[in-house]
C-alpha positions as CSV (number, residue, x, y, z in Angstrom):
1,M,-7.3,44.2,-118.2
2,F,-6.9,44.0,-121.9
3,E,-7.6,40.2,-121.8
4,R,-11.3,41.0,-121.5
5,A,-11.2,42.7,-124.9
6,G,-9.6,39.6,-126.4
7,F,-6.0,40.7,-126.3
8,A,-3.1,38.9,-124.6
9,T,-0.6,41.2,-122.8
10,A,3.1,41.0,-122.4
11,F,5.2,43.1,-120.0
12,E,8.8,43.9,-120.6
13,R,10.9,45.8,-118.1
14,S,13.4,48.4,-119.3
15,F,15.9,47.7,-116.5
16,E,17.1,44.7,-114.5
17,K,15.6,44.3,-111.1
18,F,17.7,42.0,-108.9
19,D,14.8,41.0,-106.6
20,A,12.2,40.2,-109.3
21,P,12.1,37.7,-112.2
22,D,13.1,39.1,-115.6
23,T,10.4,39.7,-118.1
24,R,10.7,39.7,-121.8
25,A,8.1,39.5,-124.6
26,T,8.6,36.6,-127.0
27,E,9.5,37.1,-130.7
28,E,6.0,35.8,-131.5
29,Q,4.4,38.4,-129.2
30,I,6.4,41.2,-130.7
31,A,5.6,40.1,-134.3
32,G,1.9,40.0,-133.5
33,C,1.7,43.2,-131.4
34,A,-1.5,45.1,-131.9
35,I,-0.4,48.2,-129.8
36,L,2.7,49.1,-127.8
37,L,2.3,51.0,-124.6
38,E,5.7,52.5,-124.0
39,Q,6.9,54.3,-120.9
40,V,9.1,57.3,-121.6
41,D,12.6,56.2,-120.6
42,I,16.3,57.0,-121.3
43,A,16.2,54.8,-124.4
44,R,13.3,53.8,-126.7
45,F,12.0,50.2,-126.8
46,P,15.0,48.3,-128.2
47,R,13.0,45.9,-130.4
48,A,10.7,48.5,-132.1
49,N,12.0,47.5,-135.5
50,A,10.5,44.0,-135.0
51,L,7.0,45.4,-134.5
52,P,4.5,44.9,-137.3
53,D,4.3,47.7,-139.9
54,G,2.0,50.4,-138.7
55,C,1.8,49.1,-135.1
56,P,0.5,52.1,-133.1
57,I,2.6,53.2,-130.1
58,V,1.3,55.2,-127.1
59,R,4.0,56.7,-124.9
60,F,3.3,57.6,-121.3
61,P,5.4,59.1,-118.5
62,S,6.6,57.4,-115.4
63,L,5.2,58.5,-112.1
64,D,7.6,59.9,-109.5
65,T,8.3,62.9,-107.3
66,I,11.2,64.7,-105.7
67,L,9.1,67.2,-103.8
68,L,7.8,65.2,-100.8
69,W,11.2,63.7,-99.9
70,P,13.8,66.5,-100.8
71,F,16.5,64.8,-98.8
72,N,16.3,61.5,-100.6
73,A,19.7,59.9,-101.4
74,V,21.4,56.6,-101.9
75,N,21.7,54.7,-98.6
76,P,25.1,52.9,-98.6
77,Y,24.4,51.4,-95.1
78,D,21.2,49.4,-95.8
79,D,21.2,45.7,-96.0
80,P,18.7,43.1,-97.3
81,I,16.4,41.4,-94.8
82,G,16.0,38.0,-96.4
83,E,13.1,37.1,-98.7
84,A,10.7,39.3,-96.9
85,C,12.7,42.5,-97.6
86,P,15.2,41.7,-100.4
87,S,16.0,45.3,-101.3
88,G,16.6,46.4,-97.7
89,R,14.2,47.9,-95.1
90,F,15.7,51.3,-95.6
91,S,16.4,51.3,-99.3
92,Y,15.8,55.1,-99.6
93,G,18.5,57.2,-97.9
94,N,18.3,60.6,-96.3
95,R,21.3,62.8,-96.9
96,V,20.9,64.8,-93.7
97,L,20.8,61.7,-91.5
98,L,23.6,60.0,-93.4
99,R,25.9,63.1,-93.2
100,H,25.7,63.0,-89.4
101,V,26.1,59.3,-89.3
102,E,29.4,59.9,-91.2
103,M,30.3,62.5,-88.6
104,D,30.2,59.8,-85.9
105,W,27.3,61.4,-84.0
106,D,25.3,59.0,-81.8
107,A,21.7,58.1,-82.7
108,D,20.1,60.3,-80.0
109,R,22.1,63.4,-81.2
110,I,21.3,62.8,-84.9
111,I,17.6,62.4,-84.3
112,D,17.4,65.3,-81.9
113,Y,19.1,67.5,-84.5
114,Y,16.9,66.3,-87.3
115,E,13.7,66.9,-85.3
116,R,14.6,70.2,-83.7
117,D,16.8,72.0,-86.4
118,Y,14.8,71.7,-89.6
119,D,15.4,75.4,-90.4
120,D,19.2,74.6,-90.3
121,Y,19.1,72.1,-93.1
122,K,15.8,72.7,-95.0
123,V,15.8,73.5,-98.7
124,D,13.8,76.1,-100.7
125,L,10.8,73.9,-101.5
126,T,9.2,76.7,-103.6
127,R,12.2,76.4,-105.9
128,V,12.1,72.6,-105.8
129,A,8.4,72.7,-106.8
130,Q,9.2,75.0,-109.8
131,L,11.9,72.6,-110.9
132,E,9.6,69.6,-110.3
133,R,6.9,71.1,-112.6
134,R,9.4,71.8,-115.3
135,R,10.8,68.3,-115.1
136,L,7.4,66.7,-115.3
137,Q,6.2,68.9,-118.1
138,A,9.4,68.2,-120.1
139,R,8.7,64.5,-119.8
140,D,5.1,65.0,-120.8
141,E,6.3,66.6,-124.0
142,K,7.9,63.3,-125.0
143,A,4.7,61.3,-124.2
144,D,1.3,60.9,-125.9
145,V,-0.5,60.7,-122.5
146,A,0.2,63.7,-120.2
147,M,0.3,63.4,-116.4
148,A,2.1,66.4,-115.0
149,D,-1.2,68.2,-114.4
150,V,-2.1,65.6,-111.8
151,S,1.2,64.2,-110.5
152,A,2.6,67.6,-109.8
153,D,-0.2,68.4,-107.3
154,V,1.0,66.6,-104.2
155,V,-0.3,69.3,-101.9
156,T,-4.0,68.6,-102.1
157,A,-4.0,64.8,-102.4
158,P,-1.8,61.9,-101.3
159,L,-0.4,60.6,-104.6
160,F,2.8,58.7,-103.6
161,W,4.0,56.2,-101.1
162,G,7.6,57.0,-101.9
163,P,9.6,58.9,-104.5
164,N,9.1,56.2,-107.1
165,H,5.9,54.5,-105.9
166,P,2.6,56.1,-106.9
167,R,-0.6,55.4,-104.9
168,A,-3.6,53.8,-106.5
169,A,-5.5,57.1,-107.2
170,L,-2.7,58.4,-109.4
171,L,-2.3,55.0,-111.2
172,E,-6.0,55.0,-111.9
173,V,-5.8,58.4,-113.7
174,L,-2.9,57.1,-115.8
175,A,-4.7,53.8,-116.6
176,R,-7.9,55.6,-117.7
177,R,-6.0,58.2,-119.9
178,L,-3.8,55.4,-121.3
179,L,-6.9,53.3,-122.2
180,S,-8.6,56.3,-123.8
181,A,-5.5,57.0,-126.0
182,A,-5.2,53.3,-126.9
183,A,-8.8,53.0,-127.9
184,A,-8.5,55.9,-130.3
185,L,-5.9,53.8,-132.2
186,V,-7.4,50.4,-131.7
187,P,-11.2,50.6,-131.9
188,E,-11.6,47.1,-130.3
189,L,-10.5,48.7,-127.0
190,A,-13.3,51.3,-127.0
191,S,-15.8,49.1,-125.1
192,L,-13.3,48.1,-122.4
193,R,-14.0,49.2,-118.9
194,I,-11.5,49.2,-116.0
195,D,-12.4,47.0,-113.0
196,E,-12.6,49.3,-110.0
197,G,-11.2,46.4,-107.8
198,T,-7.9,46.6,-109.8
199,F,-6.7,49.5,-107.8
200,E,-8.0,48.2,-104.4
201,R,-5.9,45.1,-105.0
202,Y,-2.9,47.2,-106.0
203,E,-3.0,48.9,-102.6
204,S,-3.6,45.8,-100.6
205,E,-0.9,43.7,-102.4
206,R,1.9,46.3,-102.7
207,L,5.3,45.0,-101.7
208,W,7.4,48.1,-101.3
209,S,8.0,50.4,-98.3
210,A,6.1,53.6,-97.7
211,L,8.4,56.5,-96.8
212,P,7.5,58.9,-93.9
213,I,7.1,62.6,-94.8
214,D,8.8,65.1,-92.5
215,P,6.5,67.5,-90.7
216,G,8.7,70.5,-91.7
217,V,8.3,69.5,-95.3
218,A,4.6,69.1,-94.9
219,A,4.3,72.5,-93.3
220,D,6.4,74.3,-95.9
221,L,4.4,72.7,-98.7
222,G,1.1,73.2,-96.9
223,L,0.0,69.5,-97.3
224,T,-3.7,69.5,-96.6
225,W,-3.9,65.7,-96.1
226,Y,-0.8,65.2,-93.9
227,D,-1.3,63.2,-90.7
228,P,1.8,63.2,-88.4
229,K,0.4,60.1,-86.6
230,E,0.2,58.0,-89.8
231,T,2.0,54.7,-89.8
232,Y,3.9,53.3,-92.7
233,L,3.9,49.8,-94.1
234,L,7.5,48.6,-94.9
235,E,8.6,45.8,-97.1
236,D,9.0,43.5,-94.0
237,G,5.2,43.7,-93.6
238,K,5.2,45.7,-90.4
239,R,3.8,49.2,-89.8
240,W,6.2,51.7,-88.4
241,S,5.5,55.2,-87.0
242,R,7.7,58.0,-88.3
243,A,9.7,58.1,-85.0
244,E,10.3,54.3,-85.2
245,Y,11.4,54.6,-88.8
246,L,13.9,57.4,-88.0
247,R,15.3,55.4,-85.1
248,G,15.5,52.2,-87.1
249,F,17.2,54.0,-90.1
250,V,19.8,55.7,-88.0
251,N,20.6,52.7,-85.8
252,T,20.9,50.5,-88.9
253,A,23.2,53.0,-90.7
254,I,25.5,53.3,-87.6
255,A,25.7,49.6,-87.1
256,N,26.4,48.8,-90.8
257,R,29.0,51.5,-91.1
258,R,30.9,50.1,-88.1
259,E,30.6,46.6,-89.6
260,Q,32.0,47.8,-92.9
261,A,34.9,49.4,-91.2
262,K,35.8,46.1,-89.5
263,H,36.1,44.5,-92.9
264,G,38.2,47.3,-94.4
265,M,35.5,48.7,-96.6
266,G,35.9,52.2,-95.3
267,D,33.3,54.9,-95.8
268,R,31.2,54.8,-98.9
269,F,31.2,58.6,-99.2
270,D,33.0,61.4,-97.4
271,P,31.2,64.7,-97.1
272,Y,34.3,66.3,-95.7
273,K,36.0,66.2,-99.1
274,W,33.4,68.7,-100.2
275,L,34.6,71.3,-97.8
276,P,36.3,74.4,-99.3
277,P,39.8,75.5,-98.3
278,L,39.9,77.1,-94.9
279,D,43.0,78.6,-93.3
280,G,43.6,80.4,-90.0
281,P,42.7,79.3,-86.4
282,A,39.4,77.6,-87.2
283,R,38.0,74.3,-88.5
284,F,34.8,73.2,-90.1
285,V,32.3,71.4,-87.8
286,G,30.5,69.0,-90.1
287,P,29.9,69.4,-93.8
288,A,29.1,72.6,-95.8
289,F,25.5,72.3,-96.9
290,G,25.2,73.5,-100.5
291,M,28.8,72.7,-101.4
292,Y,29.7,70.6,-104.5
293,P,33.0,68.6,-104.9
294,D,34.1,70.9,-107.8
295,M,34.0,73.9,-105.3
296,F,30.8,75.3,-106.9
297,A,28.4,76.4,-104.2
298,A,24.6,76.6,-104.4
299,P,23.0,80.0,-104.0
300,L,22.6,79.2,-100.3
301,L,25.7,77.8,-98.6
302,R,25.5,77.0,-94.8
303,F,28.4,75.9,-92.7
304,E,29.7,76.0,-89.1
305,I,33.2,76.7,-87.8
306,E,34.9,76.3,-84.5
307,A,37.8,78.5,-83.4
308,S,41.0,76.7,-82.4
309,A,42.4,80.1,-81.1
310,P,40.9,83.5,-80.8
311,V,39.4,84.8,-84.0
312,E,38.4,88.4,-84.9
313,S,37.1,88.1,-88.5
314,F,36.1,85.7,-91.2
315,A,36.4,86.1,-95.0
316,V,35.3,84.3,-98.1
317,D,37.1,84.6,-101.5
318,A,35.0,83.5,-104.4
319,Y,34.4,84.0,-108.1
320,Y,31.1,84.9,-109.8
321,P,31.0,82.9,-113.1
322,P,30.8,84.9,-116.4
323,Q,27.9,82.6,-117.5
324,H,25.6,84.5,-115.1
325,P,23.5,87.0,-117.2
326,R,23.5,89.8,-114.6
327,A,25.1,91.1,-111.5
328,A,24.3,89.5,-108.1
329,T,24.2,90.6,-104.5
330,M,26.5,88.5,-102.4
331,S,26.1,88.4,-98.7
332,L,27.9,86.7,-95.8
333,S,26.1,86.4,-92.4
334,S,26.6,85.1,-88.9
335,E,24.1,85.2,-86.1
336,S,25.3,88.7,-85.1
337,S,26.9,90.2,-88.3
338,H,26.2,90.8,-91.9
339,C,28.0,92.1,-95.0
340,E,27.1,92.2,-98.7
341,S,28.4,93.4,-102.0
342,S,27.2,93.7,-105.6
343,V,29.3,91.5,-108.0
344,G,29.2,91.5,-111.8
345,P,29.6,88.4,-114.1
346,G,33.2,87.1,-114.3
347,Q,34.4,89.0,-111.2
348,P,36.3,87.6,-108.3
349,F,35.3,89.1,-104.9
350,S,35.8,88.9,-101.2
351,L,33.5,89.3,-98.3
352,S,34.8,89.9,-94.8
353,L,32.8,89.7,-91.6
354,A,33.6,90.7,-88.0
355,L,33.4,87.5,-86.1
356,P,34.9,87.6,-82.6
357,L,35.3,84.1,-81.2
358,V,37.2,82.7,-78.3
359,Q,39.0,79.3,-78.5
360,G,36.4,76.5,-78.7
361,E,33.5,78.8,-79.6
362,R,31.5,78.0,-82.7
363,A,29.7,80.1,-85.3
364,R,27.2,79.3,-88.0
365,L,27.7,81.2,-91.3
366,V,25.6,81.6,-94.4
367,L,26.8,82.7,-97.8
368,R,24.0,83.8,-100.2
369,C,24.0,84.6,-103.9
370,S,20.9,86.4,-105.2
371,E,21.2,84.8,-108.6
372,R,20.9,81.2,-109.7
373,L,22.6,79.5,-112.6
374,N,22.2,76.1,-114.2
375,M,25.6,75.6,-115.9
376,L,24.8,72.5,-117.8
377,E,21.2,71.8,-117.2
378,R,17.9,73.5,-117.8
379,G,16.0,72.3,-114.8
380,E,14.4,69.3,-116.4
381,S,16.6,66.5,-115.1
382,E,16.8,64.9,-111.7
383,D,20.5,65.7,-111.3
384,D,19.9,69.4,-111.9
385,R,22.3,71.7,-109.9
386,D,21.4,75.1,-108.7
387,L,24.7,77.0,-108.9
388,G,25.8,80.3,-107.4
389,V,29.5,80.9,-107.1
390,V,32.9,79.2,-107.1
391,I,34.5,79.2,-103.7
392,L,38.3,80.0,-103.9
393,G,39.0,79.9,-100.2
394,M,37.9,80.9,-96.6
395,H,40.0,82.6,-94.0
396,A,39.7,83.0,-90.2
397,K,41.8,85.8,-88.8
């Protein structure tokens, strides 16, 4: 683009990408740099001290989202598919699907659960959207070109193919804002116009996988543009329906997990180690959704138990951290019973619920905390944790 204004361009990646050639500007290009366009990153451009004195710098944010794919996770069971798909066909993981692969469910059972029981594993997308806006705004504050006003609005327009891959419409907005900011510092760029075909070529030549959006997420967010029949172009060059993608993801994960076990690799992660202590005649069925390895629980903690002998009641012992600024209402619920209590900061507490179960009978339970606490984060980073209470133990009696 800038070549038409008489400028040569050099691109330097801030990270190593194993399936792409490395790029690095030469010393001569750095020494003769007329303007540096720098993406906001963990670290600043490492060779800034070699730029000419007074070289203008325009910083811009990266374009990504956590809102459309709230279950995104690392996929330890993907594998590369040759040159056509070097990073793997299913490079984006799904923590709900992966948890049930780890539980040794078969593919039909996993997919049936995922499609039918969205209310069982869904997250508070209103809260996620609030965190997303704060995260994007915080990044804009470090940039000269703002994008949060556009990239945060995923409800009224399709802006992303995946969590880290914007569509052409969003890139076009960034390119025009970036050019405007650059032209204010380098007058020779003022007459430059962006070729409309640039963004059409970007869409037709893209080499990354599009990621299906779940209908439950689309409904909760109220996506006006969502089409459940849409097909998705993956890195292997084929178009997949959402149903085909789910089946392929689960089958691949199950097969590769079994293959890893043959070679003594074991499981890459174990959600059962995140379960709180439980004593008495009951056991957990699957992981506890909302549980962290350090025994902190999110404000909404969901889990299921199975009685190994008759059970009459179930209790939770927990601790409400003193860092909370005010008291909270704590509640423990099953499908048929409910109890709650008001707890002040720094107080241990117990909740006990009548829960009559016969041997082999299961019950789903929910522990709720009315207050949220970010212990170490302020909601601006991608690893932000919404914390409620510390779980000390659970008891079936």
